[in-house]
C-alpha positions, 0 to 999 in steps of 0.5 A: 826183449829185455836187451831192446828195452835196455837199449831204448832206456839207454837212448832215452837217458842219452837224450835226457842228458843232451837236453840237460847239457843245453841248460846253463850249468854253474861254472864250477860244475861244468866239465872243462873241454880240455879235460874231456878232450884229454880223457878222450884222446887217452882212451882212443890211444889206449884202445889203439894200442899206442904207447904215449911215446909212440903216439907222441913221435907220430904227432911230432910232440914231446911225450911230456906235453902229450901227457899233459894234454891227456891229463887235461892240464894243457889246452890242445891246439886244433893243429896238434889235435889233428896231428894226434888224431892222424897218428891214431888214424881217427878223425878229429870230429870223432874225438870232438863228438866223443868229448862233447858226449862225455861232457854232456853225460858228466853234466847230466850226472851232476844234475841227477845227483843234485836232484836225488839229494833233494828228493831223499828227505821226502822219500824218508818221510813217506816211508815213515808215514806207512 
């Protein structure tokens, strides 16, 4: 029962994060797509057991350039993204969905942190009144 409750709460949190993700966010708080795609590609590569050099060879790109993409320093073209995904045996769609989810959760976490910092002074005032 506890596990089901945790799953339900997790689904609720994701749903709330997605609602938050549709709200406009200040540009300096918005996660960058290239960073989310890079982190997602690195995570998939790590889970797949490929070294950077192996995957770079499979995708016909230099290891240095792939590293720059994974660190979010370079934009990845759709063609190169497809090549990297093909090398790992995963779909481009799964990488994009995962990256978008990461961006939504990051935005929700930033908004939650901001809202919590605004609520803390009131919580202290209530505690002192008792």
